[in-house]
Structure formats: structure tokens, C-alpha cells
N, C-alpha and C positions, 0 to 999 in steps of 0.2 A: 622311269617307266616301270622298273621292277615293283615299285610301290603300287602303281595302278594295277598291274597284273595280279599282285597278291591280294589287293582289295577286291578285285572283281572275282577272283577265284574263291574267295572266302564266303561269297553269297550262297548259303546253303540252308536247307530246312531240316532241322534236327528232329522235330516231332511231327507226327501226322496231323493234318488239319482236322477241323471239326467235321461232323457228319454232314452239315449243311453245305460247307464250301467244298468238301471233297468230291461231291458229284460233278461239279463243273470242272475241277482241276483234273479229275480222272480222265476226262475226255481229252484235255489238252496234253496230258502226259502220254497217252496212248498214241496221239497223232504225231508228237514230236520225236519219240524214241523209236528207232527202227531196229536197233540191236543193243544188247547190254554192253555197257562201257568196259566190262572186264576184258573184252577182246582187243582193246586199244593198247598198242605198244609203241615204244619210242621209234622203232623202225617205220611204223605206219605214219607217225607224225612227220618224220623226215621226208617220207615220200610225198606227203601233203604239201610240205614246204616247197618242194620242187615243182609240183603241179600248180600251186598258187602263183609262184614266181613266173612260171611260163604263161599262165593265163593272163597275168597283168591286172586282174580285177578280182581281188580276193574276197571270199565270202566270210562274213563275221561268224565265228564259231558258236555252236550251241552251248548254252550255259550248262554247268554240271548238274547232275541229278543227286538228290539226297538218297540216303539208304532206304528211307521209306518208299520213295517213288520207284526205286529199283525193285523193291519187293512187290509193289502193286503191279508193275509191268510183268513180273514173273507169274503171279497167281491170278491175274485178272480173267484170263480166258477160262481157267478151271472154275473160278467162283461164278462167273456168268453162266456157265453150263449147268452148274449145280442148281442155281436159282431158276433157270429155265425149266429144269426137270420137275421142280416143285410147283411151278406156277403155269403149267400148261404151255410151255414154250415162250413165256414172257420173262424179261429181266429188266427191272427198273434200275436206272443208273444210280439213283440215291441208295437203293438197297445194296447194290454191288459195292459201292464205295464204303458204306457203313460196315459191311461184312469184312472187307479187306482191312479197314481200320481196326476192327475188333481183333482180327487174327494177328495183326502186327503187334498190338498191345500185349497179346498173350505169348509172344515169342520170348524165349530166354535170351540172356546176353550172348550165349554161345551161338544160338541160331541167328541172331541179328548180326553177328560178327562178319558173316559172309558178305552181307550187303554193305556193311560199313567199309570193308576193304575195297569193294568195287567202287563205292562213292569216292574214296580217297584217290583211287586210280583215275577216276573221271575228273577229279579236281586237277590233277597233274596234267592230264590230257588237255583240259581247257586252258590252263596257264600257258602251256607250250603253244597251242594253236593261237591263243590271243596275242602272244608275243610276235608270232609270225605275221598275224593279221595287222597288228599295229605297225610293224616295220614295213610291210608292203603298202599299206594305205597311207601312212604318213612317215615316210623315211626321213624327211627333214626334221620333223618333231622328235623322232627317235634319236637322231644324231645329236640334236641339241641337248636332249636328256643325257646322252652318253658323254658329251663333252662339257656338261654344265660346270664342272670344276675348273675348266679352262676359260670359260666366258666371263669377262669382267662384269661385276655387279654395279648397277647404277648407284651413285651415292644418294643419300637422303637429302631432301630439301632443308633449307634453314629452319622451317617450321617443325619438321619432323625431328631434326637434331635438338631443337628446343624441347619438344614434347617428350623425348627420350632422356633428357638430362635429369639425373637423379635429384638434383637440388630443386628443379622446377616441379617435379612430380611430388616431392615432399611438401612443397608450398601449396600445391593444388589440393593434396589430400588433407592438409591441415585446415585449409579454408573451407572445404566441404564439411569436415567434422565440426568446425566451429559454427557453421550455419545449421547444424543438426541434420545434415543430409547423409543418408547411408551411401558409403563409397562403393561404386562398382566401375567397371571399365568404361561404360558408356558415359556416366556422369563425370568421371575423371577426364576423359577425352574432351568433353564439352567445356569443362573448367579450364583445361590447358589452352583450348582455343580462345576463350575469353581473355586469359592472361596474355596470350601472344598479341592479340589485338591491342591490348592496353600497354604493351611494352614499348618503350621509347625507341627511336631509330638508333640511338647510340648503343642501347642494350642489345638490339637485334643484330648490330654489326658483328658481334663476336661469332654468332651462328652463321651469318651470311659469308663471312670471310672463311670460316671453316668449310662451308659448302663449296665455295669457289675453289679452295685448295684441293678438296677431294674430287671435285668435278674435273679439274685439270689433270689429276693423276688418272682418273677414269678414262679420259680421252686418249691419253698416252697409251694406257693398257689396251684400249679398244683398237688403236691403230696397230699395235703389235699383234693383237689377236687376229685382226683381219689379214695379216700377212702369213698366217699359219696354214698348213695343208688341211687341218681339221675344218677351218672356216671355209676354205675352198670346197671341201667335200659337202658341207651343209648347203652352200650356195648352189652347187650343181644339182643336189637333190631337190632343192626348192624350185629351181628352174624347170627341172623335168616334171615336177608335180604341176606347176603352173601351165606348162605346155599341154599336159594331159587334160587338165580341166578345160583349157581353151578348146582343145580338139573335141572333147565330149560335148561342150556347149555348142560347137558348130554343128555337130552331128544332130543334136536335138533341134537346132534351128532349121537345118535342112529338112528334117522329118516334118517339122511344123509347116514349112512352105509347101511340101509335097501334099500334105493333108489339105491345106487351104486350096491348092490348085484343083484337087479332086473334087472339092465341094463347090468350086466356082463353075464347073462345067454345066452349061445350060441343059435343062431337061427338054425332051421332045414334046412333052405335054404342054409346057409353057409356050413353046414356039407355035404350036398349033393354036393355042388360045389367042396368041397375038394376032395370027392371021384372021381369026374369026372376029376379032374386036378391033376394027380400025379406029374407033374413037379413042380407045386406050393408047394405041400407037401414036396418034396425033398429040395427045396430052403429054406422052412421054417425050416426043421430039421437042415440043415447046419447052419442057422442063430442061432438057439438055441444052437448048439454045440459050435459055435464061442463065443457066449455070456457066456456060462458056463466055457470056458477056461480062460476068463479074470479074473485076481485076483481082489478080492474085497479089498477096503481100510480098513485097520484095524482100528477099532474105539478105541479112547483113553480110557484106563481103568481109571475109577475114583477111586482115593485112598480114604481111610477112612477119615472121618471128624476129624480134629485135633482141640482140644480145645485151644483157644488162651491163651498165657501166659501173665498175667497182674499182676503187682506188687500188693501185698496185701494192702499196704497203699492207693494206687490209687483206688483199688476196694472198699475199705472201704469208702473213700470220695465219690465215685460214689453212693454207697448205701445210704449215708446220703442225697444225692440230688435226690434220686429216679431214677438214671441213670445207675444203674449197668447192667441191661439187655441190654440197648442201647449201653453201652460201649463194652460188650462182642460181640454184633452183629457187631459193627463197627470194632473191632479188628480182627474179623474173616474174614472180606472182604480181598480177596487175594491182590487186588491192594493197600489197605491200609497197609497190613502186609509187602508188599515189598517196601513201600515208606520209611521205616526206621524211621517213627515217633514213639515217645515214648508213653506209655500209658497215661502219664500226658498230653501230647499235644492232644491226642485223646479226653480226658475228657474235656479239655478246649474248643476244637472245638465243642463238643456236647453242652456245656453250651452256647457258642456263638450262636449256631443254635437252641436254645430253646428245646433241647432234640430230635431233628429230625436227624436221621442217615444219610440220603442221602445228605442234605445240609452240614453236618459236613464232610462227605467223600469228597465232591467236594472242600470244603475249604482246607482240608489237602492236596489233590492231586494238587490243583492249587498252594499252597505254596511250595510243593515239586518241581514242575516244574518250579517255578520262578527262 
């Protein structure tokens, strides 16, 4: 997350814009900035952290201003007044912006230093506020970034192990040069893909066995990771975020229903028109009777949920790998159950997919359809 904050905080404008674009930007800068950032201190940021945490719905911080924009915010009023005095009380935005740009260019390094210091302080303010904002709006993501050194990394597939093998990369490079093709990353990746397709099953076996070995180690590390307090902290944060999103969605849904009800209230004018037009009432009644006579489609009744039958030995092996819940989930999918795949094949698919149910399901169904 520190990298994201640093990257966002570095977004700055060092030089003044052209006279054409300055006119538009000057209006934006004057609307966005209420006070110069030189007044921002660490104590103020700490107070904002407390307020945002209490509010529960943090506001995204304003991006930092460059030294040039800080200068224009300071002199804009005076420059505008000068131009008004010369033009009978009129000041054109383009002329104001051009004048400010010219005066900025005429400043010495010492005179610009004041605004550059303020801009640097504003960058620090933004970095601190952005960190607070990200932690408040996506606590689970922040914790994942904090504990990324503890989270096990998924192993590469057999193909990626093949494509990263130095010997195979040398072969692909040599083949491209021999064909007179200029070697770049895209062409090299394409050539390695062709080589993988042409590789025999026996040659692929080396990389597939290595993948299975690394996959087994990954699953063991993943099980150990899921037993740590850091993992539990991330899960609690993710659960709280999901509950908040669900609550916010329900509030929006309730507001939508309220609006719909208010729109559906009949107007007195229409009621009066109905009384005055008996023919329309008769046609309307006939339409309602016709609609009532139409049979409604019977909705399919949902049957009771059936617990999937899994061999005891397979379920035991899945429990050792920490995949018992995933295996039950996968086996309960109707399309998987109807594919004719055995529980052992389902477990193998889960292992190959790193414990992810949907990728394992897709692999099983694609194999069944092949």
C-alpha cells in the first residue's frame, strides 16, 4: 500500500500550463482550494483520522497542489482587480490566467521557494490522508498488503514453469533469430506457447510433476496461514466490509421502493377523467378480465438440498489438505454432479486449481466436454 500512496502523492505539476489551458484550470483551482496547504499539520491529520473513523464513511482526500497553483491561488484576486481597473470593471479569465503565468515565470528561484515548500507539505498531507482513507475504505485490502509477506504465493502452472525455464527460453530465442524475426517479449512468449503445444506428454511430465509438488507445498502453507491470527483479522475485516456493503445496498433498495410508491399514487385529475369517460372505464375493465383469465406459468418447485455423496477415503484426504469444505461445495454443483466425475477427480481438480472451486469446476466440465 505504501507504493500506492507514494505513486499517488507524486502526481504533481512542476511547470505552469499553457495560456490556453490555464484559463480553464484556473477556475478549477479556485473552486477546489479553500485555504493554502501550508496550514496543514500532523496534529490536524490525526484529528481527521479520528473524525473519519467515527463517521464510518471516509471522504477521498483532495490531491496535492503544485507550487504554481499555490502561487496562482495567492495572487489571483489581486491580478483580477488590476485587470478590472484597466478594463472598466471587466476581467477575462484568459487574460487573468496569462498574467499569472507570466508573473510566475518571472519569479526568481528564491521567490518560488516559498510555494515549493508549501507544495511539499501538501504532498505529505495528501499521503497521510490517503493512507487513512484507504485503511478506512478497504481495511481487508490494507491488511492483505500489510501481511503479504506471510501469505503463501500460488505456484506457477506447468506451462509457466516451462516458459520460465532458461533452456526453453534459449531454444525459443534461437528459433526466432534463425527465422529472421526480431526478438521481443511478445514474440518470445508466442514462440514458447507454440513449443509447449508441440512438446510431448513425456517431456511435459517433468514440469507437471514439479507443479504438483509445489502445489502440495502451497496447500500445506495455506492451511498453516489460515490458522494464524493475521488471517483471522483479515477475515473479520472482509466480513465487516461485506455487511456494510449489504446494508448500504438495502438502504438504496428501500429508498427506491419509497420513490416508486410515491410515483404510483393516483392523481385526482385522472380519477375525475375516469368518471367523465365511462367508455374508457368499460374498456379498462374488459382488459383486466382478459388478463385475469390468462393462466400463469407455474414456477418450478425447488427440491430439498441433497448432501453430495463422497467416498470416505477421498473426504479424509481432502481434510488433510484443508479442502474438505471446497470438495463438498464442488460436488454439490448440479453441473459437476451430472458430469459423471468421481470424487477423486474432483479433489485432483481442486488441487490443480489451488483450492478454488470455480476454476476446478471449469476444468472438470471442459474435460467432460472434450
